[in-house]
C-alpha positions in Angstrom: 102.8 76.5 101.5 102.8 79.6 103.8 99.3 80.0 103.9 98.6 76.0 104.1 94.6 75.7 104.7 94.0 79.0 105.9 90.6 80.9 104.3 90.9 83.9 103.2 88.2 86.3 102.1 89.1 88.2 99.2 87.0 91.4 97.9 87.9 92.5 94.7 89.1 89.1 94.0 88.6 88.6 90.5 90.3 91.5 88.9 93.7 93.7 89.4 96.1 93.4 92.4 93.1 90.9 93.7 93.7 88.6 91.1 97.3 88.4 91.8 96.5 87.8 95.6 94.2 85.1 94.7 96.9 83.1 92.6 99.4 83.9 95.3 97.1 82.6 98.1 96.2 79.7 96.6 99.7 78.9 95.3 100.7 79.0 98.9 97.8 76.3 99.9 94.9 78.9 100.9 91.4 78.4 100.2 90.2 81.3 98.7 86.9 83.2 98.9 86.5 85.3 95.9 84.2 88.5 96.4 83.7 90.7 93.5 80.9 92.3 91.6 81.7 90.8 88.2 80.4 87.1 87.8 82.1 86.5 84.8 85.4 87.7 86.3 84.8 85.5 89.4 84.4 82.2 87.0 87.4 83.0 84.9 89.6 83.2 88.1 87.8 80.1 89.9 88.9 78.1 86.5 92.8 79.0 86.8 92.7 78.5 90.6 91.0 74.9 90.5 88.9 73.0 92.9 88.6 73.8 96.8 87.8 77.8 96.1 84.5 79.8 96.5 83.1 82.7 94.2 80.4 85.1 95.5 78.9 87.9 93.9 78.7 91.1 96.2 78.9 94.4 96.4 81.1 95.3 99.6 79.2 98.9 99.8 76.5 97.1 100.6 76.2 95.6 104.4 73.3 93.0 104.2 75.5 91.7 100.8 78.7 91.6 103.0 76.8 89.9 105.8 75.2 87.1 103.2 78.6 86.5 101.6 80.4 86.1 105.3 77.6 83.6 106.2 78.3 81.7 102.9 82.0 81.3 103.4 81.5 79.9 107.0 78.3 77.7 105.9 81.2 76.3 103.4 84.5 76.3 105.2 83.7 76.5 108.7 85.6 79.0 109.9 87.6 82.4 108.6 91.4 83.0 108.8 91.6 86.2 107.1 90.0 89.0 105.4 91.6 90.8 102.7 89.8 94.3 101.7 91.0 94.9 98.7 88.4 96.0 96.6 88.4 99.7 95.8 87.4 102.2 93.2 89.7 105.1 91.9 87.2 107.4 89.7 86.9 110.2 89.9 90.3 112.0 89.2 89.1 115.6 90.2 90.0 118.1 92.6 88.1 118.3 95.7 85.7 121.4 94.6 85.0 119.6 91.3 84.1 116.3 92.7 80.2 115.8 92.6 78.5 114.8 95.9 77.5 111.3 94.4 81.1 110.4 93.7 82.5 111.4 96.9 79.8 108.8 98.2 80.4 106.1 96.2 84.0 106.5 97.0 83.4 106.5 100.7 81.3 103.7 100.7 83.3 101.3 98.5 86.8 102.3 99.6 86.4 102.8 103.3 82.8 101.6 104.5 83.3 98.2 103.1 85.8 97.8 105.8 83.3 98.3 108.4 81.1 95.8 107.0 83.3 93.1 106.9 84.9 93.6 109.9 81.3 94.2 111.6 80.5 90.9 110.3 83.6 88.8 110.1 85.2 90.1 113.5 83.6 86.8 115.3 85.0 84.4 113.1 88.4 86.1 113.2 88.4 85.7 116.9 87.8 82.1 117.1 90.6 81.9 114.3 93.3 84.6 115.9 92.9 85.5 112.2 94.4 88.6 110.3 92.7 91.8 108.1 94.8 92.9 105.7 93.8 96.4 103.8 94.8 97.4 100.3 96.2 101.1 100.7 97.6 103.5 98.4 101.0 105.5 98.8 98.9 108.4 98.1 97.2 108.1 101.5 100.2 109.1 103.3 101.7 111.9 101.0 98.6 112.9 98.8 98.0 113.1 95.2 97.2 116.2 92.5 93.4 115.9 90.9 92.4 113.1 93.1 91.4 114.5 96.4 88.5 112.4 97.2 90.1 109.0 96.4 93.5 109.9 98.4 90.9 110.7 101.5 89.8 107.1 101.8 93.1 105.9 101.4 94.2 108.0 104.4 91.2 107.0 106.1 91.7 103.5 105.3 95.5 103.9 106.7 94.2 105.6 110.1 91.4 102.6 110.4 94.3 100.0 110.0 96.4 101.5 113.1 93.0 101.7 115.2 91.9 98.4 114.3 95.0 97.0 115.2 95.0 98.7 118.8 91.4 97.5 119.3 91.8 93.6 118.1 95.5 93.3 119.4 93.6 91.4 122.6 91.7 89.3 120.3 95.2 88.3 118.8 94.2 89.5 115.5 96.4 91.5 113.5 95.3 94.1 111.2 98.0 95.5 108.2 97.8 97.4 105.4 99.7 97.4 102.0 100.6 100.9 100.4 101.6 100.6 96.6 102.7 103.2 94.7 101.6 102.7 90.8 100.8 99.1 90.0 99.6 98.2 86.3 95.9 97.4 86.7 92.6 98.3 84.8 91.6 100.8 87.6 95.0 102.5 86.5 94.6 102.3 83.1 91.3 104.2 83.5 93.0 106.6 86.0 95.7 107.2 83.0 93.5 108.0 80.6 92.0 110.6 82.8 95.4 112.6 83.2 95.9 116.1 81.2 98.8 114.8 79.5 98.0 111.1 78.2 101.1 110.8 76.3 103.6 111.0 78.9 101.8 109.2 82.0 103.5 105.7 81.9 107.0 107.3 81.6 106.0 109.0 84.8 104.4 106.2 86.4 108.2 104.2 85.7 109.9 107.4 86.6 108.3 107.9 90.3 109.6 104.4 91.4 113.1 104.7 92.3 113.6 100.9 91.1 112.7 102.4 87.5 109.3 100.6 86.3 105.7 100.5 87.4 105.0 97.3 88.4 102.2 94.5 87.9 100.3 93.3 90.9 102.5 90.1 91.8 104.5 92.4 93.9 102.1 93.2 95.8 100.7 89.8 96.1 104.2 88.6 97.4 104.0 91.1 100.2 100.4 90.3 100.9 101.0 86.5 101.2 103.9 87.7 103.9 101.5 89.9 105.9 98.9 87.0 106.0 101.6 84.1 107.1 102.7 83.3 110.3 106.0 84.7 109.2 104.5 88.3 110.1 102.9 86.5 113.3 104.6 89.8 115.2 103.9 92.6 112.5 100.5 94.7 113.5 99.3 98.4 112.5 101.8 98.3 109.8 101.2 100.4 106.6 103.7 98.5 104.4 104.9 100.6 101.1 105.5 98.3 98.5 106.6 101.2 96.0 109.9 100.9 94.7 111.2 103.5 96.8 108.7 105.9 95.6 107.9 107.7 99.1 111.7 108.7 99.5 111.7 111.8 97.9 112.4 113.6 94.5 115.0 112.3 92.3 116.8 113.8 89.5 
């Protein structure tokens, strides 16, 4: 029970990596606030988690909606112990000059500006609880990725924000870290795979880039997230933790 009685505000918590994190957090004793745009998906995961958890319809790219979600969390639970900024989108898979302005703006709002909103409205509660912030980044924020320019820019920005936030909020005893997966089988990755020029070989490619030989499901990310939000990681902050099967270590034959 590494997270016993902690109140965790989890964006994008009804699908993909967030779904696995929600289950792991509940299993470790946390009360999970599932913040997601998909009401039907929220209801499914809440039914699985059981009593004591909360689901909030929210578009994290809209400031007033995030404020309302944070306020509702505090109204129900009276405190907030962690914010996990997990919501994100990966579309489109394009080079920069091919990316439409609205596509660029949408990626920046959802993947990056959402961190501004959750921090702005959640920080006072985290100061009281000496809480934790966790961001779901990506290995591509460090090493880049072909035909995915705007997305990689959001994740590079997230990594920089994670470090700056860790520096700024350490005085309040708030730790800020990020997870950096390589490939993880989620609906978002399936969509990305279908946008690639050579769809037939993409699954083997995703297995091969991980030194451990396979592209994992979201449970491996969730286990790392539990650690970083727990007191076991009490002296870790400003860390961009690869959960990548060694994909960042270099090319292999």
